[in-house]
PDBQT receptor file of N, H, CA, C and O in Angstrom, charges set to zero:
ATOM      1  N   UNK A   1      -9.998  -4.008   9.789  1.00  0.00    +0.000 N 
ATOM      2  CA  UNK A   1      -8.740  -3.401  10.153  1.00  0.00    +0.000 C 
ATOM      3  C   UNK A   1      -7.646  -3.862   9.196  1.00  0.00    +0.000 C 
ATOM      4  O   UNK A   1      -7.674  -4.977   8.675  1.00  0.00    +0.000 OA
ATOM      5  N   UNK A   2      -6.710  -2.994   8.989  1.00  0.00    +0.000 N 
ATOM      6  H   UNK A   2      -6.687  -2.088   9.413  1.00  0.00    +0.000 HD
ATOM      7  CA  UNK A   2      -5.569  -3.317   8.143  1.00  0.00    +0.000 C 
ATOM      8  C   UNK A   2      -4.309  -3.307   8.998  1.00  0.00    +0.000 C 
ATOM      9  O   UNK A   2      -4.194  -2.551   9.963  1.00  0.00    +0.000 OA
ATOM     10  N   UNK A   3      -3.384  -4.155   8.624  1.00  0.00    +0.000 N 
ATOM     11  H   UNK A   3      -3.478  -4.769   7.840  1.00  0.00    +0.000 HD
ATOM     12  CA  UNK A   3      -2.129  -4.248   9.374  1.00  0.00    +0.000 C 
ATOM     13  C   UNK A   3      -1.116  -3.244   8.838  1.00  0.00    +0.000 C 
ATOM     14  O   UNK A   3      -1.299  -2.652   7.774  1.00  0.00    +0.000 OA
ATOM     15  N   UNK A   4      -0.060  -3.075   9.592  1.00  0.00    +0.000 N 
ATOM     16  H   UNK A   4       0.089  -3.556  10.456  1.00  0.00    +0.000 HD
ATOM     17  CA  UNK A   4       1.049  -2.225   9.170  1.00  0.00    +0.000 C 
ATOM     18  C   UNK A   4       1.633  -2.755   7.859  1.00  0.00    +0.000 C 
ATOM     19  O   UNK A   4       2.003  -1.974   6.982  1.00  0.00    +0.000 OA
ATOM     20  N   UNK A   5       1.713  -4.063   7.727  1.00  0.00    +0.000 N 
ATOM     21  H   UNK A   5       1.412  -4.697   8.439  1.00  0.00    +0.000 HD
ATOM     22  CA  UNK A   5       2.231  -4.659   6.492  1.00  0.00    +0.000 C 
ATOM     23  C   UNK A   5       1.340  -4.299   5.300  1.00  0.00    +0.000 C 
ATOM     24  O   UNK A   5       1.845  -4.049   4.205  1.00  0.00    +0.000 OA
ATOM     25  N   UNK A   6       0.018  -4.271   5.505  1.00  0.00    +0.000 N 
ATOM     26  H   UNK A   6      -0.392  -4.475   6.394  1.00  0.00    +0.000 HD
ATOM     27  CA  UNK A   6      -0.906  -3.856   4.444  1.00  0.00    +0.000 C 
ATOM     28  C   UNK A   6      -0.630  -2.416   4.028  1.00  0.00    +0.000 C 
ATOM     29  O   UNK A   6      -0.590  -2.101   2.838  1.00  0.00    +0.000 OA
ATOM     30  N   UNK A   7      -0.441  -1.555   5.007  1.00  0.00    +0.000 N 
ATOM     31  H   UNK A   7      -0.474  -1.812   5.974  1.00  0.00    +0.000 HD
ATOM     32  CA  UNK A   7      -0.182  -0.140   4.734  1.00  0.00    +0.000 C 
ATOM     33  C   UNK A   7       1.143   0.038   4.003  1.00  0.00    +0.000 C 
ATOM     34  O   UNK A   7       1.238   0.847   3.081  1.00  0.00    +0.000 OA
ATOM     35  N   UNK A   8       2.156  -0.704   4.404  1.00  0.00    +0.000 N 
ATOM     36  H   UNK A   8       2.079  -1.362   5.153  1.00  0.00    +0.000 HD
ATOM     37  CA  UNK A   8       3.459  -0.621   3.733  1.00  0.00    +0.000 C 
ATOM     38  C   UNK A   8       3.340  -1.082   2.281  1.00  0.00    +0.000 C 
ATOM     39  O   UNK A   8       3.917  -0.472   1.381  1.00  0.00    +0.000 OA
ATOM     40  N   UNK A   9       2.591  -2.158   2.061  1.00  0.00    +0.000 N 
ATOM     41  H   UNK A   9       2.123  -2.654   2.792  1.00  0.00    +0.000 HD
ATOM     42  CA  UNK A   9       2.408  -2.668   0.701  1.00  0.00    +0.000 C 
ATOM     43  C   UNK A   9       1.654  -1.650  -0.158  1.00  0.00    +0.000 C 
ATOM     44  O   UNK A   9       2.010  -1.426  -1.315  1.00  0.00    +0.000 OA
ATOM     45  N   UNK A  10       0.618  -1.038   0.405  1.00  0.00    +0.000 N 
ATOM     46  H   UNK A  10       0.328  -1.220   1.344  1.00  0.00    +0.000 HD
ATOM     47  CA  UNK A  10      -0.146  -0.031  -0.329  1.00  0.00    +0.000 C 
ATOM     48  C   UNK A  10       0.729   1.168  -0.671  1.00  0.00    +0.000 C 
ATOM     49  O   UNK A  10       0.663   1.690  -1.784  1.00  0.00    +0.000 OA
ATOM     50  N   UNK A  11       1.555   1.609   0.287  1.00  0.00    +0.000 N 
ATOM     51  H   UNK A  11       1.609   1.185   1.191  1.00  0.00    +0.000 HD
ATOM     52  CA  UNK A  11       2.480   2.714   0.038  1.00  0.00    +0.000 C 
ATOM     53  C   UNK A  11       3.438   2.373  -1.092  1.00  0.00    +0.000 C 
ATOM     54  O   UNK A  11       3.685   3.195  -1.975  1.00  0.00    +0.000 OA
ATOM     55  N   UNK A  12       3.976   1.159  -1.063  1.00  0.00    +0.000 N 
ATOM     56  H   UNK A  12       3.775   0.492  -0.346  1.00  0.00    +0.000 HD
ATOM     57  CA  UNK A  12       4.932   0.734  -2.087  1.00  0.00    +0.000 C 
ATOM     58  C   UNK A  12       4.267   0.632  -3.460  1.00  0.00    +0.000 C 
ATOM     59  O   UNK A  12       4.863   1.011  -4.469  1.00  0.00    +0.000 OA
ATOM     60  N   UNK A  13       3.025   0.116  -3.501  1.00  0.00    +0.000 N 
ATOM     61  H   UNK A  13       2.541  -0.193  -2.682  1.00  0.00    +0.000 HD
ATOM     62  CA  UNK A  13       2.292   0.030  -4.765  1.00  0.00    +0.000 C 
ATOM     63  C   UNK A  13       2.050   1.422  -5.335  1.00  0.00    +0.000 C 
ATOM     64  O   UNK A  13       2.214   1.646  -6.535  1.00  0.00    +0.000 OA
ATOM     65  N   UNK A  14       1.659   2.355  -4.472  1.00  0.00    +0.000 N 
ATOM     66  H   UNK A  14       1.526   2.173  -3.497  1.00  0.00    +0.000 HD
ATOM     67  CA  UNK A  14       1.415   3.723  -4.909  1.00  0.00    +0.000 C 
ATOM     68  C   UNK A  14       2.705   4.370  -5.403  1.00  0.00    +0.000 C 
ATOM     69  O   UNK A  14       2.704   5.031  -6.441  1.00  0.00    +0.000 OA
ATOM     70  N   UNK A  15       3.792   4.191  -4.683  1.00  0.00    +0.000 N 
ATOM     71  H   UNK A  15       3.793   3.654  -3.839  1.00  0.00    +0.000 HD
ATOM     72  CA  UNK A  15       5.075   4.765  -5.094  1.00  0.00    +0.000 C 
ATOM     73  C   UNK A  15       5.498   4.217  -6.456  1.00  0.00    +0.000 C 
ATOM     74  O   UNK A  15       5.990   4.970  -7.296  1.00  0.00    +0.000 OA
ATOM     75  N   UNK A  16       5.313   2.924  -6.681  1.00  0.00    +0.000 N 
ATOM     76  H   UNK A  16       4.913   2.312  -5.998  1.00  0.00    +0.000 HD
ATOM     77  CA  UNK A  16       5.682   2.321  -7.955  1.00  0.00    +0.000 C 
ATOM     78  C   UNK A  16       4.821   2.876  -9.093  1.00  0.00    +0.000 C 
ATOM     79  O   UNK A  16       5.336   3.208 -10.160  1.00  0.00    +0.000 OA
ATOM     80  N   UNK A  17       3.511   2.976  -8.861  1.00  0.00    +0.000 N 
ATOM     81  H   UNK A  17       3.093   2.707  -7.994  1.00  0.00    +0.000 HD
ATOM     82  CA  UNK A  17       2.618   3.505  -9.894  1.00  0.00    +0.000 C 
ATOM     83  C   UNK A  17       2.940   4.961 -10.203  1.00  0.00    +0.000 C 
ATOM     84  O   UNK A  17       2.920   5.371 -11.363  1.00  0.00    +0.000 OA
ATOM     85  N   UNK A  18       3.233   5.738  -9.173  1.00  0.00    +0.000 N 
ATOM     86  H   UNK A  18       3.249   5.405  -8.230  1.00  0.00    +0.000 HD
ATOM     87  CA  UNK A  18       3.596   7.138  -9.390  1.00  0.00    +0.000 C 
ATOM     88  C   UNK A  18       4.900   7.246 -10.169  1.00  0.00    +0.000 C 
ATOM     89  O   UNK A  18       5.025   8.084 -11.062  1.00  0.00    +0.000 OA
ATOM     90  N   UNK A  19       5.862   6.409  -9.839  1.00  0.00    +0.000 N 
ATOM     91  H   UNK A  19       5.761   5.728  -9.114  1.00  0.00    +0.000 HD
ATOM     92  CA  UNK A  19       7.139   6.418 -10.556  1.00  0.00    +0.000 C 
ATOM     93  C   UNK A  19       6.925   6.097 -12.030  1.00  0.00    +0.000 C 
ATOM     94  O   UNK A  19       7.527   6.730 -12.897  1.00  0.00    +0.000 OA
ATOM     95  N   UNK A  20       6.079   5.124 -12.314  1.00  0.00    +0.000 N 
ATOM     96  H   UNK A  20       5.590   4.610 -11.610  1.00  0.00    +0.000 HD
ATOM     97  CA  UNK A  20       5.785   4.771 -13.703  1.00  0.00    +0.000 C 
ATOM     98  C   UNK A  20       5.112   5.930 -14.435  1.00  0.00    +0.000 C 
ATOM     99  O   UNK A  20       5.241   6.055 -15.653  1.00  0.00    +0.000 OA
ATOM    100  N   UNK A  21       4.392   6.783 -13.692  1.00  0.00    +0.000 N 
ATOM    101  H   UNK A  21       4.287   6.682 -12.703  1.00  0.00    +0.000 HD
ATOM    102  CA  UNK A  21       3.738   7.954 -14.287  1.00  0.00    +0.000 C 
ATOM    103  C   UNK A  21       4.663   9.167 -14.302  1.00  0.00    +0.000 C 
ATOM    104  O   UNK A  21       4.273  10.245 -14.749  1.00  0.00    +0.000 OA
ATOM    105  N   UNK A  22       5.896   8.989 -13.810  1.00  0.00    +0.000 N 
ATOM    106  H   UNK A  22       6.213   8.113 -13.446  1.00  0.00    +0.000 HD
ATOM    107  CA  UNK A  22       6.858  10.081 -13.806  1.00  0.00    +0.000 C 
ATOM    108  C   UNK A  22       6.689  11.053 -12.656  1.00  0.00    +0.000 C 
ATOM    109  O   UNK A  22       7.109  12.207 -12.743  1.00  0.00    +0.000 OA
ATOM    110  N   UNK A  23       6.071  10.588 -11.572  1.00  0.00    +0.000 N 
ATOM    111  H   UNK A  23       5.730   9.651 -11.501  1.00  0.00    +0.000 HD
ATOM    112  CA  UNK A  23       5.804  11.454 -10.418  1.00  0.00    +0.000 C 
ATOM    113  C   UNK A  23       6.475  10.860  -9.183  1.00  0.00    +0.000 C 
ATOM    114  O   UNK A  23       6.367   9.662  -8.919  1.00  0.00    +0.000 OA
ATOM    115  N   UNK A  24       7.171  11.718  -8.427  1.00  0.00    +0.000 N 
ATOM    116  H   UNK A  24       7.258  12.691  -8.641  1.00  0.00    +0.000 HD
ATOM    117  CA  UNK A  24       7.755  11.306  -7.155  1.00  0.00    +0.000 C 
ATOM    118  C   UNK A  24       7.218  12.203  -6.062  1.00  0.00    +0.000 C 
ATOM    119  O   UNK A  24       7.380  13.422  -6.117  1.00  0.00    +0.000 OA
ATOM    120  N   UNK A  25       6.580  11.608  -5.071  1.00  0.00    +0.000 N 
ATOM    121  H   UNK A  25       6.448  10.618  -5.026  1.00  0.00    +0.000 HD
ATOM    122  CA  UNK A  25       6.139  12.357  -3.895  1.00  0.00    +0.000 C 
ATOM    123  C   UNK A  25       7.203  12.165  -2.819  1.00  0.00    +0.000 C 
ATOM    124  O   UNK A  25       7.310  11.083  -2.241  1.00  0.00    +0.000 OA
ATOM    125  N   UNK A  26       7.990  13.203  -2.545  1.00  0.00    +0.000 N 
ATOM    126  H   UNK A  26       7.903  14.082  -3.015  1.00  0.00    +0.000 HD
ATOM    127  CA  UNK A  26       9.130  13.034  -1.649  1.00  0.00    +0.000 C 
ATOM    128  C   UNK A  26       8.761  12.706  -0.207  1.00  0.00    +0.000 C 
ATOM    129  O   UNK A  26       9.585  12.160   0.528  1.00  0.00    +0.000 OA
ATOM    130  N   UNK A  27       7.556  13.023   0.206  1.00  0.00    +0.000 N 
ATOM    131  H   UNK A  27       6.887  13.467  -0.390  1.00  0.00    +0.000 HD
ATOM    132  CA  UNK A  27       7.157  12.772   1.594  1.00  0.00    +0.000 C 
ATOM    133  C   UNK A  27       6.223  11.579   1.730  1.00  0.00    +0.000 C 
ATOM    134  O   UNK A  27       5.613  11.397   2.784  1.00  0.00    +0.000 OA
ATOM    135  N   UNK A  28       6.098  10.758   0.684  1.00  0.00    +0.000 N 
ATOM    136  H   UNK A  28       6.594  10.906  -0.172  1.00  0.00    +0.000 HD
ATOM    137  CA  UNK A  28       5.223   9.585   0.732  1.00  0.00    +0.000 C 
ATOM    138  C   UNK A  28       5.686   8.647   1.835  1.00  0.00    +0.000 C 
ATOM    139  O   UNK A  28       6.852   8.253   1.873  1.00  0.00    +0.000 OA
ATOM    140  N   UNK A  29       4.790   8.295   2.716  1.00  0.00    +0.000 N 
ATOM    141  H   UNK A  29       3.843   8.615   2.685  1.00  0.00    +0.000 HD
ATOM    142  CA  UNK A  29       5.156   7.410   3.817  1.00  0.00    +0.000 C 
ATOM    143  C   UNK A  29       3.942   6.968   4.587  1.00  0.00    +0.000 C 
ATOM    144  O   UNK A  29       2.815   7.060   4.100  1.00  0.00    +0.000 OA
ATOM    145  N   UNK A  30       4.171   6.488   5.785  1.00  0.00    +0.000 N 
ATOM    146  H   UNK A  30       5.087   6.414   6.180  1.00  0.00    +0.000 HD
ATOM    147  CA  UNK A  30       3.095   6.067   6.662  1.00  0.00    +0.000 C 
ATOM    148  C   UNK A  30       2.981   7.049   7.814  1.00  0.00    +0.000 C 
ATOM    149  O   UNK A  30       3.983   7.564   8.312  1.00  0.00    +0.000 OA
ATOM    150  N   UNK A  31       1.759   7.300   8.228  1.00  0.00    +0.000 N 
ATOM    151  H   UNK A  31       0.946   6.882   7.824  1.00  0.00    +0.000 HD
ATOM    152  CA  UNK A  31       1.514   8.184   9.367  1.00  0.00    +0.000 C 
ATOM    153  C   UNK A  31       1.708   7.377  10.652  1.00  0.00    +0.000 C 
ATOM    154  O   UNK A  31       0.886   6.517  10.970  1.00  0.00    +0.000 OA
ATOM    155  N   UNK A  32       2.789   7.646  11.395  1.00  0.00    +0.000 N 
ATOM    156  H   UNK A  32       3.457   8.344  11.137  1.00  0.00    +0.000 HD
ATOM    157  CA  UNK A  32       3.084   6.817  12.575  1.00  0.00    +0.000 C 
ATOM    158  C   UNK A  32       2.006   6.891  13.662  1.00  0.00    +0.000 C 
ATOM    159  O   UNK A  32       1.825   5.926  14.405  1.00  0.00    +0.000 OA
ATOM    160  N   UNK A  33       1.304   7.988  13.769  1.00  0.00    +0.000 N 
ATOM    161  H   UNK A  33       1.450   8.772  13.166  1.00  0.00    +0.000 HD
ATOM    162  CA  UNK A  33       0.261   8.081  14.788  1.00  0.00    +0.000 C 
ATOM    163  C   UNK A  33      -0.912   7.158  14.481  1.00  0.00    +0.000 C 
ATOM    164  O   UNK A  33      -1.587   6.683  15.395  1.00  0.00    +0.000 OA
ATOM    165  N   UNK A  34      -1.154   6.905  13.205  1.00  0.00    +0.000 N 
ATOM    166  H   UNK A  34      -0.606   7.291  12.463  1.00  0.00    +0.000 HD
ATOM    167  CA  UNK A  34      -2.303   6.087  12.832  1.00  0.00    +0.000 C 
ATOM    168  C   UNK A  34      -2.093   4.601  13.100  1.00  0.00    +0.000 C 
ATOM    169  O   UNK A  34      -3.062   3.871  13.308  1.00  0.00    +0.000 OA
ATOM    170  N   UNK A  35      -0.847   4.144  13.099  1.00  0.00    +0.000 N 
ATOM    171  H   UNK A  35      -0.059   4.737  12.931  1.00  0.00    +0.000 HD
ATOM    172  CA  UNK A  35      -0.642   2.721  13.392  1.00  0.00    +0.000 C 
ATOM    173  C   UNK A  35      -0.124   2.495  14.798  1.00  0.00    +0.000 C 
ATOM    174  O   UNK A  35       0.142   1.356  15.184  1.00  0.00    +0.000 OA
ATOM    175  N   UNK A  36       0.021   3.550  15.562  1.00  0.00    +0.000 N 
ATOM    176  H   UNK A  36      -0.195   4.474  15.249  1.00  0.00    +0.000 HD
ATOM    177  CA  UNK A  36       0.484   3.408  16.939  1.00  0.00    +0.000 C 
ATOM    178  C   UNK A  36      -0.638   3.307  17.945  1.00  0.00    +0.000 C 
ATOM    179  O   UNK A  36      -0.386   3.118  19.135  1.00  0.00    +0.000 OA
ATOM    180  N   UNK A  37      -1.868   3.429  17.492  1.00  0.00    +0.000 N 
ATOM    181  H   UNK A  37      -2.073   3.582  16.526  1.00  0.00    +0.000 HD
ATOM    182  CA  UNK A  37      -3.003   3.385  18.420  1.00  0.00    +0.000 C 
ATOM    183  C   UNK A  37      -3.718   2.044  18.294  1.00  0.00    +0.000 C 
ATOM    184  O   UNK A  37      -3.481   1.276  17.361  1.00  0.00    +0.000 OA
ATOM    185  N   UNK A  38      -4.584   1.788  19.243  1.00  0.00    +0.000 N 
ATOM    186  H   UNK A  38      -4.776   2.412  20.001  1.00  0.00    +0.000 HD
ATOM    187  CA  UNK A  38      -5.401   0.575  19.213  1.00  0.00    +0.000 C 
ATOM    188  C   UNK A  38      -6.855   0.971  19.075  1.00  0.00    +0.000 C 
ATOM    189  O   UNK A  38      -7.287   1.835  19.837  1.00  0.00    +0.000 OA
ATOM    190  N   UNK A  39      -7.631   0.430  18.193  1.00  0.00    +0.000 N 
ATOM    191  H   UNK A  39      -7.280  -0.273  17.574  1.00  0.00    +0.000 HD
ATOM    192  CA  UNK A  39      -7.175  -0.522  17.194  1.00  0.00    +0.000 C 
ATOM    193  C   UNK A  39      -6.362   0.178  16.116  1.00  0.00    +0.000 C 
ATOM    194  O   UNK A  39      -6.601   1.343  15.799  1.00  0.00    +0.000 OA
ATOM    195  N   UNK A  40      -5.414  -0.533  15.565  1.00  0.00    +0.000 N 
ATOM    196  H   UNK A  40      -5.219  -1.479  15.823  1.00  0.00    +0.000 HD
ATOM    197  CA  UNK A  40      -4.532   0.020  14.548  1.00  0.00    +0.000 C 
ATOM    198  C   UNK A  40      -5.286   0.235  13.244  1.00  0.00    +0.000 C 
ATOM    199  O   UNK A  40      -5.971  -0.659  12.747  1.00  0.00    +0.000 OA
ATOM    200  N   UNK A  41      -5.148   1.424  12.708  1.00  0.00    +0.000 N 
ATOM    201  H   UNK A  41      -4.591   2.150  13.111  1.00  0.00    +0.000 HD
ATOM    202  CA  UNK A  41      -5.764   1.750  11.421  1.00  0.00    +0.000 C 
ATOM    203  C   UNK A  41      -4.767   2.598  10.633  1.00  0.00    +0.000 C 
ATOM    204  O   UNK A  41      -4.949   3.808  10.504  1.00  0.00    +0.000 OA
ATOM    205  N   UNK A  42      -3.704   1.962  10.100  1.00  0.00    +0.000 N 
ATOM    206  H   UNK A  42      -3.556   0.979  10.205  1.00  0.00    +0.000 HD
ATOM    207  CA  UNK A  42      -2.625   2.710   9.464  1.00  0.00    +0.000 C 
ATOM    208  C   UNK A  42      -3.088   3.495   8.243  1.00  0.00    +0.000 C 
ATOM    209  O   UNK A  42      -3.927   3.037   7.467  1.00  0.00    +0.000 OA
ATOM    210  N   UNK A  43      -2.521   4.686   8.094  1.00  0.00    +0.000 N 
ATOM    211  H   UNK A  43      -1.840   5.058   8.724  1.00  0.00    +0.000 HD
ATOM    212  CA  UNK A  43      -2.818   5.560   6.971  1.00  0.00    +0.000 C 
ATOM    213  C   UNK A  43      -1.562   5.796   6.141  1.00  0.00    +0.000 C 
ATOM    214  O   UNK A  43      -0.461   5.924   6.676  1.00  0.00    +0.000 OA
ATOM    215  N   UNK A  44      -1.749   5.852   4.822  1.00  0.00    +0.000 N 
ATOM    216  H   UNK A  44      -2.644   5.748   4.388  1.00  0.00    +0.000 HD
ATOM    217  CA  UNK A  44      -0.663   6.241   3.929  1.00  0.00    +0.000 C 
ATOM    218  C   UNK A  44      -0.713   7.755   3.830  1.00  0.00    +0.000 C 
ATOM    219  O   UNK A  44      -1.741   8.332   3.476  1.00  0.00    +0.000 OA
ATOM    220  N   UNK A  45       0.398   8.389   4.144  1.00  0.00    +0.000 N 
ATOM    221  H   UNK A  45       1.234   7.920   4.431  1.00  0.00    +0.000 HD
ATOM    222  CA  UNK A  45       0.484   9.844   4.113  1.00  0.00    +0.000 C 
ATOM    223  C   UNK A  45       1.171  10.264   2.819  1.00  0.00    +0.000 C 
ATOM    224  O   UNK A  45       2.305   9.868   2.550  1.00  0.00    +0.000 OA
ATOM    225  N   UNK A  46       0.466  11.077   2.015  1.00  0.00    +0.000 N 
ATOM    226  H   UNK A  46      -0.455  11.399   2.234  1.00  0.00    +0.000 HD
ATOM    227  CA  UNK A  46       1.022  11.516   0.739  1.00  0.00    +0.000 C 
ATOM    228  C   UNK A  46       2.034  12.625   0.925  1.00  0.00    +0.000 C 
ATOM    229  O   UNK A  46       2.936  12.783   0.102  1.00  0.00    +0.000 OA
ATOM    230  N   UNK A  47       1.904  13.385   1.973  1.00  0.00    +0.000 N 
ATOM    231  H   UNK A  47       1.172  13.257   2.642  1.00  0.00    +0.000 HD
ATOM    232  CA  UNK A  47       2.878  14.418   2.280  1.00  0.00    +0.000 C 
ATOM    233  C   UNK A  47       2.765  15.640   1.395  1.00  0.00    +0.000 C 
ATOM    234  O   UNK A  47       1.744  15.867   0.746  1.00  0.00    +0.000 OA
ATOM    235  N   UNK A  48       3.809  16.406   1.379  1.00  0.00    +0.000 N 
ATOM    236  H   UNK A  48       4.639  16.222   1.907  1.00  0.00    +0.000 HD
ATOM    237  CA  UNK A  48       3.833  17.658   0.623  1.00  0.00    +0.000 C 
ATOM    238  C   UNK A  48       4.665  17.490  -0.631  1.00  0.00    +0.000 C 
ATOM    239  O   UNK A  48       5.534  16.621  -0.711  1.00  0.00    +0.000 OA
ATOM    240  N   UNK A  49       4.379  18.348  -1.618  1.00  0.00    +0.000 N 
ATOM    241  H   UNK A  49       3.673  19.053  -1.553  1.00  0.00    +0.000 HD
ATOM    242  CA  UNK A  49       5.174  18.323  -2.839  1.00  0.00    +0.000 C 
ATOM    243  C   UNK A  49       5.230  19.733  -3.416  1.00  0.00    +0.000 C 
ATOM    244  O   UNK A  49       4.432  20.599  -3.060  1.00  0.00    +0.000 OA
ATOM    245  N   UNK A  50       6.182  19.944  -4.308  1.00  0.00    +0.000 N 
ATOM    246  H   UNK A  50       6.831  19.240  -4.598  1.00  0.00    +0.000 HD
ATOM    247  CA  UNK A  50       6.321  21.261  -4.918  1.00  0.00    +0.000 C 
ATOM    248  C   UNK A  50       5.309  21.418  -6.066  1.00  0.00    +0.000 C 
ATOM    249  O   UNK A  50       4.609  20.469  -6.421  1.00  0.00    +0.000 OA
ATOM    250  N   UNK A  51       5.244  22.610  -6.631  1.00  0.00    +0.000 N 
ATOM    251  H   UNK A  51       5.813  23.381  -6.343  1.00  0.00    +0.000 HD
ATOM    252  CA  UNK A  51       4.267  22.909  -7.674  1.00  0.00    +0.000 C 
ATOM    253  C   UNK A  51       4.456  22.032  -8.913  1.00  0.00    +0.000 C 
ATOM    254  O   UNK A  51       3.469  21.496  -9.416  1.00  0.00    +0.000 OA
ATOM    255  N   UNK A  52       5.682  21.859  -9.429  1.00  0.00    +0.000 N 
ATOM    256  H   UNK A  52       6.484  22.295  -9.020  1.00  0.00    +0.000 HD
ATOM    257  CA  UNK A  52       5.829  20.987 -10.599  1.00  0.00    +0.000 C 
ATOM    258  C   UNK A  52       5.349  19.554 -10.334  1.00  0.00    +0.000 C 
ATOM    259  O   UNK A  52       4.751  18.925 -11.207  1.00  0.00    +0.000 OA
ATOM    260  N   UNK A  53       5.613  19.048  -9.138  1.00  0.00    +0.000 N 
ATOM    261  H   UNK A  53       6.099  19.558  -8.429  1.00  0.00    +0.000 HD
ATOM    262  CA  UNK A  53       5.166  17.696  -8.816  1.00  0.00    +0.000 C 
ATOM    263  C   UNK A  53       3.647  17.635  -8.735  1.00  0.00    +0.000 C 
ATOM    264  O   UNK A  53       3.049  16.668  -9.206  1.00  0.00    +0.000 OA
ATOM    265  N   UNK A  54       3.015  18.636  -8.155  1.00  0.00    +0.000 N 
ATOM    266  H   UNK A  54       3.501  19.422  -7.773  1.00  0.00    +0.000 HD
ATOM    267  CA  UNK A  54       1.552  18.678  -8.091  1.00  0.00    +0.000 C 
ATOM    268  C   UNK A  54       0.962  18.688  -9.495  1.00  0.00    +0.000 C 
ATOM    269  O   UNK A  54      -0.031  18.010  -9.759  1.00  0.00    +0.000 OA
ATOM    270  N   UNK A  55       1.567  19.450 -10.387  1.00  0.00    +0.000 N 
ATOM    271  H   UNK A  55       2.374  20.001 -10.172  1.00  0.00    +0.000 HD
ATOM    272  CA  UNK A  55       1.075  19.502 -11.775  1.00  0.00    +0.000 C 
ATOM    273  C   UNK A  55       1.304  18.177 -12.496  1.00  0.00    +0.000 C 
ATOM    274  O   UNK A  55       0.456  17.738 -13.273  1.00  0.00    +0.000 OA
ATOM    275  N   UNK A  56       2.438  17.544 -12.244  1.00  0.00    +0.000 N 
ATOM    276  H   UNK A  56       3.127  17.901 -11.613  1.00  0.00    +0.000 HD
ATOM    277  CA  UNK A  56       2.716  16.240 -12.862  1.00  0.00    +0.000 C 
ATOM    278  C   UNK A  56       1.722  15.190 -12.369  1.00  0.00    +0.000 C 
ATOM    279  O   UNK A  56       1.268  14.348 -13.143  1.00  0.00    +0.000 OA
ATOM    280  N   UNK A  57       1.392  15.243 -11.104  1.00  0.00    +0.000 N 
ATOM    281  H   UNK A  57       1.761  15.928 -10.476  1.00  0.00    +0.000 HD
ATOM    282  CA  UNK A  57       0.407  14.316 -10.542  1.00  0.00    +0.000 C 
ATOM    283  C   UNK A  57      -0.963  14.565 -11.157  1.00  0.00    +0.000 C 
ATOM    284  O   UNK A  57      -1.657  13.618 -11.527  1.00  0.00    +0.000 OA
ATOM    285  N   UNK A  58      -1.355  15.821 -11.269  1.00  0.00    +0.000 N 
ATOM    286  H   UNK A  58      -0.791  16.590 -10.969  1.00  0.00    +0.000 HD
ATOM    287  CA  UNK A  58      -2.636  16.164 -11.891  1.00  0.00    +0.000 C 
ATOM    288  C   UNK A  58      -2.690  15.679 -13.333  1.00  0.00    +0.000 C 
ATOM    289  O   UNK A  58      -3.708  15.143 -13.770  1.00  0.00    +0.000 OA
ATOM    290  N   UNK A  59      -1.601  15.865 -14.074  1.00  0.00    +0.000 N 
ATOM    291  H   UNK A  59      -0.774  16.301 -13.719  1.00  0.00    +0.000 HD
ATOM    292  CA  UNK A  59      -1.555  15.416 -15.468  1.00  0.00    +0.000 C 
ATOM    293  C   UNK A  59      -1.658  13.899 -15.558  1.00  0.00    +0.000 C 
ATOM    294  O   UNK A  59      -2.349  13.373 -16.431  1.00  0.00    +0.000 OA
ATOM    295  N   UNK A  60      -0.974  13.193 -14.660  1.00  0.00    +0.000 N 
ATOM    296  H   UNK A  60      -0.412  13.620 -13.952  1.00  0.00    +0.000 HD
ATOM    297  CA  UNK A  60      -1.025  11.726 -14.666  1.00  0.00    +0.000 C 
ATOM    298  C   UNK A  60      -2.439  11.246 -14.372  1.00  0.00    +0.000 C 
ATOM    299  O   UNK A  60      -2.906  10.292 -14.995  1.00  0.00    +0.000 OA
ATOM    300  N   UNK A  61      -3.121  11.885 -13.442  1.00  0.00    +0.000 N 
ATOM    301  H   UNK A  61      -2.741  12.659 -12.936  1.00  0.00    +0.000 HD
ATOM    302  CA  UNK A  61      -4.494  11.492 -13.131  1.00  0.00    +0.000 C 
ATOM    303  C   UNK A  61      -5.438  11.788 -14.296  1.00  0.00    +0.000 C 
ATOM    304  O   UNK A  61      -6.309  10.981 -14.621  1.00  0.00    +0.000 OA
ATOM    305  N   UNK A  62      -5.256  12.953 -14.920  1.00  0.00    +0.000 N 
ATOM    306  H   UNK A  62      -4.549  13.608 -14.656  1.00  0.00    +0.000 HD
ATOM    307  CA  UNK A  62      -6.092  13.271 -16.078  1.00  0.00    +0.000 C 
ATOM    308  C   UNK A  62      -5.856  12.260 -17.198  1.00  0.00    +0.000 C 
ATOM    309  O   UNK A  62      -6.805  11.811 -17.841  1.00  0.00    +0.000 OA
ATOM    310  N   UNK A  63      -4.602  11.903 -17.428  1.00  0.00    +0.000 N 
ATOM    311  H   UNK A  63      -3.831  12.268 -16.905  1.00  0.00    +0.000 HD
ATOM    312  CA  UNK A  63      -4.259  10.951 -18.475  1.00  0.00    +0.000 C 
ATOM    313  C   UNK A  63      -4.884   9.582 -18.181  1.00  0.00    +0.000 C 
ATOM    314  O   UNK A  63      -5.342   8.900 -19.098  1.00  0.00    +0.000 OA
ATOM    315  N   UNK A  64      -4.902   9.189 -16.934  1.00  0.00    +0.000 N 
ATOM    316  H   UNK A  64      -4.530   9.743 -16.189  1.00  0.00    +0.000 HD
ATOM    317  CA  UNK A  64      -5.454   7.903 -16.543  1.00  0.00    +0.000 C 
ATOM    318  C   UNK A  64      -6.964   7.840 -16.760  1.00  0.00    +0.000 C 
ATOM    319  O   UNK A  64      -7.524   6.757 -16.935  1.00  0.00    +0.000 OA
ATOM    320  N   UNK A  65      -7.608   8.976 -16.748  1.00  0.00    +0.000 N 
ATOM    321  H   UNK A  65      -7.153   9.855 -16.606  1.00  0.00    +0.000 HD
ATOM    322  CA  UNK A  65      -9.065   9.022 -16.887  1.00  0.00    +0.000 C 
ATOM    323  C   UNK A  65      -9.512   9.418 -18.288  1.00  0.00    +0.000 C 
ATOM    324  O   UNK A  65     -10.704   9.617 -18.520  1.00  0.00    +0.000 OA
ATOM    325  N   UNK A  66      -8.579   9.534 -19.220  1.00  0.00    +0.000 N 
ATOM    326  H   UNK A  66      -7.610   9.372 -19.032  1.00  0.00    +0.000 HD
ATOM    327  CA  UNK A  66      -8.978   9.933 -20.580  1.00  0.00    +0.000 C 
ATOM    328  C   UNK A  66      -9.025   8.735 -21.513  1.00  0.00    +0.000 C 
ATOM    329  O   UNK A  66      -9.341   8.885 -22.693  1.00  0.00    +0.000 OA
TER     330      UNK A  66
């Protein structure tokens, strides 16, 4: 099991890495339903993004794997 603090840290790490790649996911956050139940299993929710952001994310991932 992971704690809420673990999920927050993972979200922050992902946000920082995305920012360094020039990508901002405006809805990046934690899914409140996932950490409100027992046993707690918090999820990082990537949320929705517009087409340019989706393309920027795809380009960053391709670049990371080349």
